[in-house]
N, C-alpha and C positions, 0 to 999 in steps of 0.2 A: 326262610322263604316259604311262602305258601304255594302249594301246587294243587291244581284241580285235576282230578282223575275222572275222565269221562269213560263210563263203562258201556261198551258196545256189546249187546247180547247177540249171540249167533242167530242168524235168520230163522233157522228151522228148530230152534231150541224150545221145547215145551216142558217145563219142570213137572207138570202134572202127568207126563208120560213116563217118568222115571219110577223105578221101584221105590217104595217108601223109605228104605234105609239109605238109598243114594240121595234122595231128595233131602232127607234129614242131614246127611253129611255135608251137602252143599250149603244148606242153610247155616249149619254150624261154622263152616268156613267163612261165609259172609259175616257172620256175627263176630268171628275172631278178627277179621279185618276192621270192621266198624267199631269194635271196642278197643282198638289199639290207641294208646295215648297219642295225642297230637292229631287224631283224625276227627273231623266233624262230618258225620254222615249226612248225605243229602237225602231228599225224599226219593223213593223209587218212582220212576216215571211210568205213565200209562202206556198202552200199546201204541205203536207208531201209526196204525190206521185211525186212531182217535185224535191225532195231532192236527194242528192247523199251522200254517206258515203265513206270517203277515209281512207285507211289503208296502211301502208307500212310494208311488210313482206319480210325478207331476202333481203332488199334493193330494192324490186320491189313494185311500187305503184299499189294498187288494188282499183278499184272504183266499188261500188255496187249501184244499184238504191234504193232509199228510205232512210228514216231517220235511224239513229243509233238505236233508240228504235222503237218498233212496232208502227203502225199508231195510235192505241188506246191511246198511250202515247206521241204523237208528240207535241213538243213545238210550240206554235202559235205566241209567242212574248215574250218580256222580258222588264223589267224596272230596273233601278239602283236607289236605294233609300239610301240616306245618313241619317241614323237614330241614335239616341242616345242609343236606346235599341232594343233588338230583339223583344220585345213586340210591339214596334211601327211598326216594319217591318211586323209582323204578322197582326196587325190591318189594315195596308194598303192592304196587300194581301187579307184580307177578303172583302175588298171593290171592288175587281176586279170581274166583272160579271161572268167570266168563273168559279170562285170558287163556285158559286151557281147554275150554269147552267149545271152541270154534269162534269165539268172539274176539274182542281185543280191549285193551285199556289204553286210552290216550292220556299222556301226562303233559300238562302245560303249566308253566310258572304263572301264577296270578300276577297281573300287573295293573297299575292304575294308569289310565290314559288321559284323564282329565281331573 
């Protein structure tokens, strides 16, 4: 089954403020996760303040600035993981640095609705 891992970066996290060796270590950890077999890395997403949310009400398109969720919960990236069990997906999610740096990783099974 394919799982989508939504990576929520911590609100106050600024990788540029880290010492170079810590920044390098975190980058290597992300590389380790994305180079895992059965993982399809997604593109890193831009900053939440640069997002737009689109809704259609009564046939009219409405665009608001910012992410759909508040900035504290903004998605920073995603992965697709083809795992045999949900436990494997959870174990991979636990390896994502954001999970231990104050953010979180949401694990959802991919499903076709139509």
